[in-house]
ZAMARGU-4260 file (C-alpha; in steps of 0.2 Angstrom, whole numbers, plus 5000, padded with zeros to 4 digits):
<rodrens>
0) 4950/4714/5292 | 4938/4727/5299 | 4935/4717/5314 | 4954/4716/5317 | 4956/4735/5316
5) 4941/4737/5328 | 4949/4725/5340 | 4966/4733/5339 | 4958/4750/5341 | 4948/4744/5357
10) 4965/4738/5364 | 4974/4754/5360 | 4960/4764/5368 | 4961/4753/5383 | 4980/4754/5384
15) 4979/4773/5382 | 4967/4774/5396 | 4978/4763/5407 | 4993/4773/5403 | 4984/4790/5407
20) 4977/4783/5423 | 4995/4777/5428 | 5002/4794/5425 | 4989/4802/5435 | 4992/4790/5449
25) 5010/4792/5448 | 5008/4811/5449 | 4997/4810/5464 | 5009/4798/5472 | 5023/4811/5469
30) 5013/4825/5475 | 5006/4817/5491 | 5021/4807/5496 | 5036/4816/5491 | 5032/4835/5489
35) 5031/4844/5506 | 5014/4849/5510 | 5002/4849/5525 | 4985/4854/5529 | 4990/4858/5547
40) 4994/4876/5544 | 4988/4892/5554 | 4988/4911/5551 | 4998/4918/5565 | 5002/4936/5571
45) 5011/4943/5586 | 4998/4948/5600 | 5002/4964/5611 | 4994/4962/5628 | 4990/4980/5632
50) 4991/4983/5651 | 4996/4997/5663 | 5007/4998/5678 | 4996/5010/5687 | 4979/5006/5693
55) 4963/5017/5693 | 4946/5020/5686 | 4944/5020/5667 | 4939/5038/5663 | 4938/5036/5644
60) 4939/5021/5632 | 4943/5029/5615 | 4943/5013/5604 | 4930/4999/5601 | 4933/4981/5598
65) 4940/4976/5581 | 4946/4994/5577 | 4961/4997/5567 | 4973/5008/5577 | 4990/5017/5572
70) 5006/5017/5583 | 5005/5029/5597 | 4986/5031/5596 | 4977/5034/5613 | 4967/5019/5618
75) 4962/5022/5636 | 4963/5036/5649 | 4963/5031/5668 | 4959/5042/5683 | 4970/5057/5682
80) 4964/5068/5697 | 4972/5056/5710 | 4989/5055/5701 | 4988/5074/5698 | 4986/5076/5717
85) 5001/5064/5719 | 5012/5076/5708 | 5006/5091/5719 | 5010/5082/5735 | 5027/5078/5728
90) 5030/5096/5723 | 5025/5101/5741 | 5038/5089/5748 | 5051/5096/5737 | 5048/5114/5743
95) 5048/5108/5761 | 5064/5098/5759 | 5073/5113/5751 | 5067/5125/5765 | 5074/5114/5778
100) 5090/5111/5769 | 5092/5130/5767 | 5090/5133/5785 | 5102/5119/5790 | 5115/5125/5778
105) 5114/5143/5786 | 5116/5136/5803 | 5131/5125/5798 | 5139/5141/5790 | 5136/5151/5806
110) 5144/5138/5816 | 5159/5137/5805 | 5161/5156/5806 | 5160/5156/5825 | 5174/5143/5826
115) 5180/5138/5843 | 5165/5146/5851 | 5154/5132/5845 | 5157/5114/5852 | 5164/5102/5840
120) 5150/5090/5843 | 5137/5103/5838 | 5146/5107/5822 | 5146/5089/5817 | 5128/5087/5821
125) 5124/5102/5810 | 5134/5095/5796 | 5126/5078/5798 | 5109/5086/5797 | 5114/5095/5781
130) 5119/5078/5773 | 5102/5070/5779 | 5092/5084/5772 | 5101/5084/5755 | 5097/5065/5754
135) 5079/5069/5759 | 5078/5082/5745 | 5085/5069/5732 | 5072/5057/5738 | 5058/5070/5736
140) 5064/5074/5718 | 5064/5055/5714 | 5047/5054/5721 | 5042/5068/5709 | 5049/5059/5694
145) 5039/5043/5699 | 5023/5054/5701 | 5026/5061/5684 | 5029/5044/5676 | 5013/5037/5684
150) 5003/5052/5678 | 5009/5050/5660 | 5005/5032/5660 | 4987/5035/5664 | 4986/5037/5645
155) 4987/5020/5637 | 4993/5021/5619 | 4996/5008/5606 | 5014/5003/5605 | 5012/4996/5587
160) 4999/4997/5573 | 4986/4984/5572 | 4968/4978/5577 | 4960/4980/5594 | 4953/4963/5600
165) 4945/4956/5616 | 4941/4973/5622 | 4930/4971/5637 | 4933/4987/5647 | 4923/5003/5647
170) 4922/5020/5656 | 4919/5017/5674 | 4928/5000/5676 | 4943/4998/5687 | 4959/4993/5679
175) 4971/4985/5692 | 4990/4988/5689 | 4997/4974/5678 | 4980/4969/5672 | 4977/4966/5654
180) 4966/4979/5646 | 4965/4972/5629 | 4974/4963/5615 | 4982/4971/5600 | 4985/4961/5584
185) 5001/4967/5576 | 4995/4965/5558 | 5013/4969/5552 | 5018/4952/5559 | 5005/4941/5550
190) 5012/4925/5543 | 5008/4907/5540 | 5015/4893/5551 | 5014/4876/5544 | 5018/4860/5554
195) 5027/4848/5543 | 5031/4830/5547 | 5049/4828/5551 | 5051/4815/5536 | 5048/4829/5524
200) 5060/4842/5531 | 5074/4836/5519 | 5064/4843/5505 | 5061/4860/5514 | 5074/4874/5513
205) 5074/4893/5518 | 5068/4903/5503 | 5058/4889/5495 | 5042/4896/5487 | 5026/4891/5496
210) 5008/4890/5490 | 4994/4893/5503 | 4975/4891/5503 | 4965/4896/5518 | 4951/4884/5523
215) 4935/4891/5515 | 4944/4901/5502 | 4948/4897/5484 | 4961/4911/5483 | 4979/4907/5482
220) 4992/4915/5494 | 5010/4915/5489 | 5025/4916/5501 | 5042/4908/5505 | 5050/4899/5519
225) 5057/4911/5531 | 5063/4900/5545 | 5062/4882/5552 | 5060/4879/5571 | 5076/4875/5580
230) 5067/4864/5594 | 5051/4857/5599 | 5046/4850/5616 | 5048/4831/5621 | 5031/4826/5627
235) 5037/4809/5631 | 5051/4814/5644 | 5045/4820/5661 | 5053/4820/5678 | 5046/4808/5691
240) 5046/4811/5710 | 5064/4805/5711 | 5070/4816/5697 | 5072/4802/5685 | 5065/4804/5667
245) 5049/4796/5663 | 5050/4789/5645 | 5034/4782/5637 | 5037/4765/5629 | 5036/4763/5610
250) 5035/4749/5598 | 5049/4748/5586 | 5037/4746/5571 | 5025/4760/5576 | 5033/4777/5576
255) 5024/4793/5573 | 5033/4807/5564 | 5035/4823/5574 | 5028/4839/5567 | 5040/4854/5565
260) 5034/4872/5564 | 5040/4880/5548 | 5037/4899/5546 | 5031/4906/5530 | 5032/4924/5525
265) 5017/4930/5515 | 5022/4938/5499 | 5006/4941/5490 | 4988/4940/5495 | 4973/4942/5483
270) 4961/4956/5487 | 4946/4950/5498 | 4956/4937/5507 | 4954/4939/5526 | 4970/4935/5535
275) 4963/4932/5553 | 4975/4925/5565 | 4970/4907/5569 | 4963/4902/5552 | 4967/4885/5545
280) 4978/4884/5530 | 4984/4871/5518 | 5003/4873/5513 | 5012/4866/5498 | 5031/4869/5497
285) 5038/4872/5479 | 5057/4868/5481 | 5070/4878/5471 | 5083/4869/5461 | 5097/4877/5470
290) 5089/4877/5488 | 5100/4872/5503 | 5093/4857/5512 | 5085/4860/5528 | 5097/4849/5537
295) 5111/4861/5533 | 5102/4876/5540 | 5110/4883/5556 | 5101/4895/5567
</rodrens>
């Protein structure tokens, strides 16, 4: 009898272990095959390419690489004396144009007062000269406005708050018009973007909770699905020389799922976690019971 109980006990333990192993395997299967998740995630942020539309020598560089800046903070100052001289030159042109116009108006008024004593052709020429000088004065005033704008833009300021990066310019360097001076990471736009296989999109909806872990960090970041991309590029369709599409052949039994960008809004970050744009992340979507399917979402 004791041996029978011992045998039954051994079978019972073995059966329990098999059941537990089966449940664990089933849970892992459900997690990896059905629940939306991806290791192909990235920390993203908008990058402001700070540049200028006036060229000149850099007089002052008031920030350093990786510095946190506030909106409107002065970053760089370009060569102001040259553009200040342009403003003075524009002021002189305005003074000259006004003096010439004043003299032309006096002459035109005198001709009108003399009446028939002055030839009609001479009166018309004086009136045309007045209109020409009025246009010249308007042009001089416009040039003055442009000179003011150029002078004001010798001060390059941050359009948004963030972190300065890729700063490779110093006092004495020449900054050409339109050249990028530095990059500014807009920290208010930090987010997570995950690239999910299209076969999993049916289980992803806007508003679903997301659990994120950055590569190398054990801390958990929580967020929610903010939006799903409306389109991706077709890398198998390109035009040939005769404008016909070039479509790569595929085998019907081999088909790779496309990856669709899903934007995750960050709700909570544990202290000490460094949200650096470009870091790798693993993302797991936790669907809500009443979530709307992604296939029903319209942009």
